[in-house]
DRENGU-17768 format. One record per atom (N, C-alpha, C, O, CB): residue number from 1; residue in one letter; chain; atom name; x, y negated, z negated. Coordinates in steps of 0.1 Angstrom, whole numbers, plus 5000, padded with zeros to 4 digits. Glycine has a CB too. Example, Ala and Ser with C-alpha at 12.3 -4.5 7.8 and 13.67 -1.06 7.14 Angstrom:
{1 a A N {5132 5057 4922}};
{1 a A CA {5123 5045 4922}};
{1 a A C {5132 5033 4922}};
{1 a A O {5142 5033 4915}};
{1 a A CB {5113 5045 4910}};
{2 s A N {5128 5022 4929}};
{2 s A CA {5137 5011 4929}};
{2 s A C {5129 5000 4921}};
{2 s A O {5134 4989 4920}};
{2 s A CB {5141 5006 4943}};
This chain:
{1 x A N {1574 1736 9519}};
{1 x A CA {1559 1736 9520}};
{1 x A C {1555 1727 9532}};
{1 x A O {1560 1716 9533}};
{1 x A CB {1553 1731 9507}};
{2 x A N {1547 1732 9540}};
{2 x A CA {1543 1725 9552}};
{2 x A C {1530 1717 9549}};
{2 x A O {1522 1721 9540}};
{2 x A CB {1540 1734 9564}};
{3 x A N {1529 1706 9555}};
{3 x A CA {1517 1697 9553}};
{3 x A C {1505 1703 9561}};
{3 x A O {1506 1708 9572}};
{3 x A CB {1520 1683 9558}};
{4 x A N {1493 1702 9555}};
{4 x A CA {1481 1707 9562}};
{4 x A C {1477 1697 9573}};
{4 x A O {1479 1685 9571}};
{4 x A CB {1470 1709 9551}};
{5 x A N {1472 1702 9584}};
{5 x A CA {1467 1693 9594}};
{5 x A C {1454 1685 9589}};
{5 x A O {1448 1689 9579}};
{5 x A CB {1463 1701 9606}};
{6 x A N {1452 1674 9595}};
{6 x A CA {1441 1666 9591}};
{6 x A C {1427 1673 9590}};
{6 x A O {1419 1670 9581}};
{6 x A CB {1440 1653 9600}};
{7 x A N {1425 1682 9600}};
{7 x A CA {1412 1689 9600}};
{7 x A C {1411 1698 9588}};
{7 x A O {1400 1699 9582}};
{7 x A CB {1411 1697 9613}};
{8 x A N {1422 1704 9584}};
{8 x A CA {1421 1713 9572}};
{8 x A C {1419 1704 9559}};
{8 x A O {1411 1708 9551}};
{8 x A CB {1434 1721 9570}};
{9 x A N {1425 1693 9558}};
{9 x A CA {1423 1684 9547}};
{9 x A C {1409 1679 9546}};
{9 x A O {1403 1678 9536}};
{9 x A CB {1433 1672 9547}};
{10 x A N {1403 1676 9558}};
{10 x A CA {1389 1671 9559}};
{10 x A C {1380 1682 9554}};
{10 x A O {1371 1680 9547}};
{10 x A CB {1386 1667 9573}};
{11 x A N {1382 1694 9559}};
{11 x A CA {1374 1706 9555}};
{11 x A C {1375 1709 9540}};
{11 x A O {1364 1711 9534}};
{11 x A CB {1378 1718 9563}};
{12 x A N {1386 1709 9535}};
{12 x A CA {1388 1711 9520}};
{12 x A C {1381 1700 9512}};
{12 x A O {1374 1703 9503}};
{12 x A CB {1403 1712 9517}};
{13 x A N {1383 1688 9516}};
{13 x A CA {1377 1677 9509}};
{13 x A C {1362 1678 9510}};
{13 x A O {1355 1675 9500}};
{13 x A CB {1382 1664 9515}};
{14 x A N {1357 1681 9521}};
{14 x A CA {1342 1682 9523}};
{14 x A C {1336 1693 9515}};
{14 x A O {1326 1692 9508}};
{14 x A CB {1339 1685 9538}};
{15 x A N {1343 1705 9514}};
{15 x A CA {1339 1716 9506}};
{15 x A C {1339 1712 9491}};
{15 x A O {1329 1715 9484}};
{15 x A CB {1348 1728 9508}};
{16 x A N {1349 1706 9486}};
{16 x A CA {1350 1702 9472}};
{16 x A C {1339 1692 9469}};
{16 x A O {1332 1693 9459}};
{16 x A CB {1364 1696 9469}};
{17 x A N {1338 1682 9478}};
{17 x A CA {1328 1672 9475}};
{17 x A C {1313 1677 9475}};
{17 x A O {1305 1674 9467}};
{17 x A CB {1328 1661 9486}};
{18 x A N {1311 1686 9484}};
{18 x A CA {1297 1692 9485}};
{18 x A C {1294 1701 9474}};
{18 x A O {1282 1704 9472}};
{18 x A CB {1296 1699 9499}};
{19 x A N {1304 1707 9467}};
{19 x A CA {1301 1716 9456}};
{19 x A C {1302 1709 9442}};
{19 x A O {1295 1712 9433}};
{19 x A CB {1310 1728 9457}};
{20 x A N {1311 1699 9441}};
{20 x A CA {1313 1693 9428}};
{20 x A C {1302 1682 9426}};
{20 x A O {1298 1680 9415}};
{20 x A CB {1327 1686 9428}};
{21 x A N {1299 1675 9437}};
{21 x A CA {1289 1664 9436}};
{21 x A C {1275 1669 9430}};
{21 x A O {1271 1663 9421}};
{21 x A CB {1286 1659 9450}};
{22 x A N {1269 1680 9435}};
{22 x A CA {1257 1684 9430}};
{22 x A C {1258 1689 9415}};
{22 x A O {1248 1688 9408}};
{22 x A CB {1251 1695 9438}};
{23 x A N {1270 1694 9411}};
{23 x A CA {1271 1699 9397}};
{23 x A C {1271 1687 9388}};
{23 x A O {1265 1687 9378}};
{23 x A CB {1285 1707 9396}};
{24 x A N {1278 1676 9392}};
{24 x A CA {1278 1663 9384}};
{24 x A C {1264 1658 9384}};
{24 x A O {1259 1653 9374}};
{24 x A CB {1288 1653 9390}};
{25 x A N {1257 1658 9396}};
{25 x A CA {1243 1653 9396}};
{25 x A C {1234 1662 9387}};
{25 x A O {1225 1656 9380}};
{25 x A CB {1238 1654 9411}};
{26 x A N {1236 1675 9386}};
{26 x A CA {1228 1683 9377}};
{26 x A C {1230 1679 9363}};
{26 x A O {1221 1679 9355}};
{26 x A CB {1232 1698 9379}};
{27 x A N {1242 1677 9359}};
{27 x A CA {1245 1673 9345}};
{27 x A C {1239 1659 9342}};
{27 x A O {1233 1658 9331}};
{27 x A CB {1260 1672 9343}};
{28 x A N {1239 1650 9351}};
{28 x A CA {1234 1637 9349}};
{28 x A C {1218 1637 9349}};
{28 x A O {1212 1630 9342}};
{28 x A CB {1239 1627 9359}};
{29 x A N {1212 1645 9358}};
{29 x A CA {1198 1644 9360}};
{29 x A C {1191 1655 9352}};
{29 x A O {1179 1655 9351}};
{29 x A CB {1194 1646 9374}};
{30 x A N {1199 1665 9346}};
{30 x A CA {1193 1676 9339}};
{30 x A C {1183 1684 9347}};
{30 x A O {1174 1690 9342}};
{30 x A CB {1186 1671 9326}};
{31 x A N {1186 1686 9360}};
{31 x A CA {1178 1694 9369}};
{31 x A C {1187 1704 9375}};
{31 x A O {1191 1703 9387}};
{31 x A CB {1171 1685 9380}};
{32 x A N {1190 1715 9368}};
{32 x A CA {1199 1724 9372}};
{32 x A C {1194 1732 9384}};
{32 x A O {1202 1736 9393}};
{32 x A CB {1203 1734 9361}};
{33 x A N {1182 1736 9385}};
{33 x A CA {1176 1744 9395}};
{33 x A C {1178 1737 9409}};
{33 x A O {1183 1743 9419}};
{33 x A CB {1162 1748 9393}};
{34 x A N {1174 1725 9410}};
{34 x A CA {1175 1717 9423}};
{34 x A C {1190 1716 9426}};
{34 x A O {1193 1717 9438}};
{34 x A CB {1168 1703 9421}};
{35 x A N {1198 1713 9417}};
{35 x A CA {1212 1711 9420}};
{35 x A C {1219 1724 9424}};
{35 x A O {1227 1724 9433}};
{35 x A CB {1220 1705 9408}};
{36 x A N {1214 1735 9418}};
{36 x A CA {1220 1748 9422}};
{36 x A C {1216 1751 9436}};
{36 x A O {1224 1756 9444}};
{36 x A CB {1214 1759 9412}};
{37 x A N {1203 1749 9440}};
{37 x A CA {1199 1751 9453}};
{37 x A C {1207 1742 9463}};
{37 x A O {1211 1747 9474}};
{37 x A CB {1184 1749 9455}};
{38 x A N {1208 1730 9460}};
{38 x A CA {1215 1720 9468}};
{38 x A C {1230 1725 9470}};
{38 x A O {1235 1724 9481}};
{38 x A CB {1215 1706 9463}};
{39 x A N {1237 1728 9459}};
{39 x A CA {1251 1731 9459}};
{39 x A C {1254 1744 9466}};
{39 x A O {1264 1745 9473}};
{39 x A CB {1256 1731 9445}};
{40 x A N {1246 1754 9464}};
{40 x A CA {1250 1768 9469}};
{40 x A C {1241 1773 9480}};
{40 x A O {1244 1784 9485}};
{40 x A CB {1249 1777 9457}};
{41 x A N {1231 1766 9484}};
{41 x A CA {1222 1771 9495}};
{41 x A C {1222 1761 9507}};
{41 x A O {1226 1765 9518}};
{41 x A CB {1208 1774 9491}};
{42 x A N {1219 1749 9504}};
{42 x A CA {1217 1739 9515}};
{42 x A C {1231 1734 9520}};
{42 x A O {1233 1734 9532}};
{42 x A CB {1208 1727 9510}};
{43 x A N {1239 1729 9511}};
{43 x A CA {1251 1723 9515}};
{43 x A C {1262 1732 9522}};
{43 x A O {1269 1727 9531}};
{43 x A CB {1258 1716 9503}};
{44 x A N {1263 1745 9518}};
{44 x A CA {1272 1753 9525}};
{44 x A C {1268 1756 9540}};
{44 x A O {1276 1760 9548}};
{44 x A CB {1273 1767 9518}};
{45 x A N {1255 1753 9543}};
{45 x A CA {1251 1754 9557}};
{45 x A C {1253 1741 9564}};
{45 x A O {1258 1740 9575}};
{45 x A CB {1236 1758 9558}};
{46 x A N {1250 1730 9557}};
{46 x A CA {1251 1716 9563}};
{46 x A C {1265 1712 9565}};
{46 x A O {1269 1707 9575}};
{46 x A CB {1243 1706 9555}};
{47 x A N {1274 1715 9555}};
{47 x A CA {1288 1711 9555}};
{47 x A C {1295 1716 9567}};
{47 x A O {1301 1709 9574}};
{47 x A CB {1294 1716 9542}};
{48 x A N {1295 1730 9569}};
{48 x A CA {1302 1735 9581}};
{48 x A C {1297 1730 9594}};
{48 x A O {1304 1728 9604}};
{48 x A CB {1302 1750 9580}};
{49 x A N {1283 1728 9594}};
{49 x A CA {1277 1723 9606}};
{49 x A C {1283 1709 9610}};
{49 x A O {1286 1706 9621}};
{49 x A CB {1262 1722 9605}};
{50 x A N {1284 1700 9599}};
{50 x A CA {1290 1687 9601}};
{50 x A C {1304 1688 9606}};
{50 x A O {1309 1680 9615}};
{50 x A CB {1288 1679 9589}};
{51 x A N {1312 1697 9600}};
{51 x A CA {1326 1699 9603}};
{51 x A C {1327 1703 9618}};
{51 x A O {1335 1698 9625}};
{51 x A CB {1332 1709 9594}};
{52 x A N {1319 1713 9622}};
{52 x A CA {1320 1718 9635}};
{52 x A C {1315 1707 9646}};
{52 x A O {1321 1706 9656}};
{52 x A CB {1311 1730 9637}};
{53 x A N {1306 1699 9642}};
{53 x A CA {1301 1688 9650}};
{53 x A C {1313 1678 9652}};
{53 x A O {1315 1673 9663}};
{53 x A CB {1289 1681 9645}};
{54 x A N {1320 1675 9641}};
{54 x A CA {1331 1666 9642}};
{54 x A C {1342 1672 9651}};
{54 x A O {1348 1664 9659}};
{54 x A CB {1337 1663 9628}};
{55 x A N {1345 1685 9650}};
{55 x A CA {1355 1691 9658}};
{55 x A C {1351 1691 9673}};
{55 x A O {1359 1688 9681}};
{55 x A CB {1357 1705 9653}};
{56 x A N {1338 1693 9675}};
{56 x A CA {1334 1693 9689}};
{56 x A C {1335 1679 9695}};
{56 x A O {1338 1678 9707}};
{56 x A CB {1319 1698 9690}};
{57 x A N {1332 1669 9687}};
{57 x A CA {1333 1655 9693}};
{57 x A C {1348 1652 9695}};
{57 x A O {1351 1644 9704}};
{57 x A CB {1327 1645 9683}};
{58 x A N {1357 1657 9687}};
{58 x A CA {1371 1655 9689}};
{58 x A C {1376 1661 9702}};
{58 x A O {1386 1656 9708}};
{58 x A CB {1379 1660 9677}};
{59 x A N {1370 1672 9706}};
{59 x A CA {1375 1680 9718}};
{59 x A C {1369 1674 9731}};
{59 x A O {1374 1678 9742}};
{59 x A CB {1371 1694 9716}};
{60 x A N {1359 1666 9731}};
{60 x A CA {1354 1660 9743}};
{60 x A C {1364 1652 9750}};
{60 x A O {1372 1645 9744}};
{60 x A CB {1341 1652 9740}};
{61 x A N {1365 1653 9763}};
{61 x A CA {1375 1645 9771}};
{61 x A C {1372 1631 9770}};
{61 x A O {1360 1626 9770}};
{61 x A CB {1375 1650 9786}};
{62 x A N {1382 1623 9768}};
{62 x A CA {1381 1609 9767}};
{62 x A C {1378 1603 9781}};
{62 x A O {1385 1607 9790}};
{62 x A CB {1393 1602 9761}};
{63 x A N {1368 1594 9782}};
{63 x A CA {1366 1589 9796}};
{63 x A C {1373 1575 9798}};
{63 x A O {1371 1569 9808}};
{63 x A CB {1350 1587 9798}};
């Protein structure tokens, strides 16, 4: 079994965190509608955007 590159581990961790966090928040706050919107509408857009921004900053030439 080969080891995943750091970028893949970061992406998987980010996806898990962004989807599990709001579900836990929904259980604790008893506000399922807001957590559903956060988990499945807002964060899937923001998460990849953050990931792509991180990748873009890694590709910039070092001065």
